[in-house]
C-alpha positions as YAML, in Angstrom:
chain: A
units: angstrom
residues:
- id: 1
  name: MET
  ca: [-15.73, 10.44, 18.54]
- id: 2
  name: ALA
  ca: [-16.63, 6.94, 18.08]
- id: 3
  name: LYS
  ca: [-13.90, 4.24, 18.82]
- id: 4
  name: VAL
  ca: [-12.91, 1.79, 15.22]
- id: 5
  name: LYS
  ca: [-14.05, -1.38, 15.97]
- id: 6
  name: LYS
  ca: [-12.41, -3.12, 13.08]
- id: 7
  name: PHE
  ca: [-9.58, -2.17, 10.50]
- id: 8
  name: GLU
  ca: [-11.99, -1.77, 7.65]
- id: 9
  name: GLU
  ca: [-13.44, 1.41, 9.21]
- id: 10
  name: ILE
  ca: [-10.31, 3.36, 8.99]
- id: 11
  name: GLN
  ca: [-10.01, 6.01, 6.44]
- id: 12
  name: SER
  ca: [-6.53, 5.19, 5.19]
- id: 13
  name: TRP
  ca: [-7.29, 1.39, 4.87]
- id: 14
  name: LYS
  ca: [-10.63, 2.46, 2.95]
- id: 15
  name: LYS
  ca: [-8.43, 4.03, 0.38]
- id: 16
  name: ALA
  ca: [-5.57, 1.64, 0.14]
- id: 17
  name: PRO
  ca: [-7.39, -1.04, -1.80]
- id: 18
  name: SER
  ca: [-8.16, 1.13, -4.72]
- id: 19
  name: VAL
  ca: [-4.51, 2.30, -4.71]
- id: 20
  name: THR
  ca: [-3.63, -1.67, -4.86]
- id: 21
  name: LYS
  ca: [-6.16, -2.19, -7.69]
- id: 22
  name: LYS
  ca: [-4.76, 0.58, -9.87]
- id: 23
  name: VAL
  ca: [-1.36, -0.53, -9.40]
- id: 24
  name: TYR
  ca: [-2.43, -3.95, -10.48]
- id: 25
  name: GLU
  ca: [-4.40, -2.82, -13.09]
- id: 26
  name: VAL
  ca: [-2.16, -0.57, -14.53]
- id: 27
  name: SER
  ca: [0.79, -2.86, -14.20]
- id: 28
  name: ARG
  ca: [-0.60, -5.76, -16.21]
- id: 29
  name: SER
  ca: [-0.71, -4.23, -19.59]
- id: 30
  name: GLY
  ca: [1.63, -2.84, -22.38]
- id: 31
  name: ASP
  ca: [5.43, -2.52, -21.56]
- id: 32
  name: PHE
  ca: [5.24, -2.48, -17.62]
- id: 33
  name: ALA
  ca: [4.04, -5.81, -17.81]
- id: 34
  name: LYS
  ca: [7.34, -6.84, -18.67]
- id: 35
  name: GLU
  ca: [9.01, -4.99, -16.63]
- id: 36
  name: PHE
  ca: [8.92, -7.84, -13.65]
- id: 37
  name: GLY
  ca: [11.09, -6.48, -11.15]
- id: 38
  name: LEU
  ca: [9.81, -2.94, -10.82]
- id: 39
  name: ARG
  ca: [6.15, -4.37, -11.31]
- id: 40
  name: ASP
  ca: [6.47, -6.52, -8.74]
- id: 41
  name: GLN
  ca: [8.07, -4.50, -6.29]
- id: 42
  name: MET
  ca: [5.24, -2.02, -6.80]
- id: 43
  name: ARG
  ca: [2.49, -4.48, -6.34]
- id: 44
  name: ARG
  ca: [4.31, -5.56, -3.06]
- id: 45
  name: ALA
  ca: [4.84, -2.06, -2.01]
- id: 46
  name: ALA
  ca: [0.90, -1.25, -2.79]
- id: 47
  name: VAL
  ca: [-0.57, -4.67, -0.89]
- id: 48
  name: SER
  ca: [2.06, -3.72, 2.30]
- id: 49
  name: ILE
  ca: [0.14, -0.42, 3.21]
- id: 50
  name: LEU
  ca: [-3.41, -1.98, 3.32]
- id: 51
  name: SER
  ca: [-1.76, -5.24, 4.93]
- id: 52
  name: ASN
  ca: [0.32, -3.25, 7.53]
- id: 53
  name: ILE
  ca: [-2.70, -0.67, 8.63]
- id: 54
  name: ALA
  ca: [-5.01, -3.97, 9.18]
- id: 55
  name: GLU
  ca: [-2.16, -6.33, 11.03]
- id: 56
  name: GLY
  ca: [-1.06, -3.24, 13.31]
- id: 57
  name: PHE
  ca: [-5.00, -2.68, 14.03]
- id: 58
  name: GLU
  ca: [-5.59, -6.07, 14.96]
- id: 59
  name: ARG
  ca: [-2.32, -6.38, 17.19]
- id: 60
  name: GLY
  ca: [-4.67, -4.51, 19.47]
- id: 61
  name: GLY
  ca: [-2.35, -1.97, 21.22]
- id: 62
  name: ASP
  ca: [-1.84, 1.76, 20.39]
- id: 63
  name: LYS
  ca: [2.00, 1.78, 20.29]
- id: 64
  name: GLU
  ca: [2.35, -1.58, 17.77]
- id: 65
  name: PHE
  ca: [-0.75, 0.09, 15.90]
- id: 66
  name: LEU
  ca: [1.42, 3.35, 15.68]
- id: 67
  name: GLN
  ca: [4.65, 1.46, 14.43]
- id: 68
  name: PHE
  ca: [2.47, -0.72, 11.64]
- id: 69
  name: LEU
  ca: [1.19, 2.58, 10.55]
- id: 70
  name: ALA
  ca: [4.72, 4.14, 10.17]
- id: 71
  name: VAL
  ca: [5.73, 0.95, 8.10]
- id: 72
  name: ALA
  ca: [2.47, 1.27, 5.95]
- id: 73
  name: LYS
  ca: [3.74, 5.13, 5.43]
- id: 74
  name: GLY
  ca: [6.84, 3.87, 4.62]
- id: 75
  name: SER
  ca: [5.57, 1.70, 1.81]
- id: 76
  name: ALA
  ca: [3.17, 4.58, 0.44]
- id: 77
  name: GLY
  ca: [6.67, 6.39, 0.08]
- id: 78
  name: GLU
  ca: [8.30, 3.60, -1.52]
- id: 79
  name: LEU
  ca: [5.47, 2.99, -4.24]
- id: 80
  name: ARG
  ca: [5.67, 6.84, -5.06]
- id: 81
  name: ALA
  ca: [9.13, 6.46, -5.60]
- id: 82
  name: GLN
  ca: [8.71, 3.57, -7.79]
- id: 83
  name: LEU
  ca: [5.93, 5.66, -9.45]
- id: 84
  name: TYR
  ca: [8.74, 8.16, -10.69]
- id: 85
  name: VAL
  ca: [10.90, 5.24, -11.72]
- id: 86
  name: ALA
  ca: [8.25, 4.07, -13.81]
- id: 87
  name: LEU
  ca: [7.21, 7.24, -14.94]
- id: 88
  name: ASP
  ca: [10.84, 8.22, -16.43]
- id: 89
  name: GLN
  ca: [10.80, 4.81, -18.10]
- id: 90
  name: SER
  ca: [7.64, 6.14, -20.56]
...
C-alpha cells in the first residue's frame, strides 16, 4: 500500500469539499438563507470536517492525526444532526 504524501489523497478529504459546497449551495437560497444561526453553524461544521482532516495530516504524527480525524468525525455528526433540524423546519 502506498504511503499518503498529502492530505488531498485521503478519500474522506476528497469527499468533504463536495459536502461543503452542497451545504453552502442549499443554505444560500429560500427560507434557509434567513435562518442565520443554523445556516452559519452548518457551514462551520462542514468546513470543519475538511479542515480537521487536513490539519491533522499536516501535524505529521499518527496520534495527532487520529485525534483530528475524531474531531472531523464529530463535525460530520454535528452537521448530520443539524440537517435533521433543518428538515424538521420544512
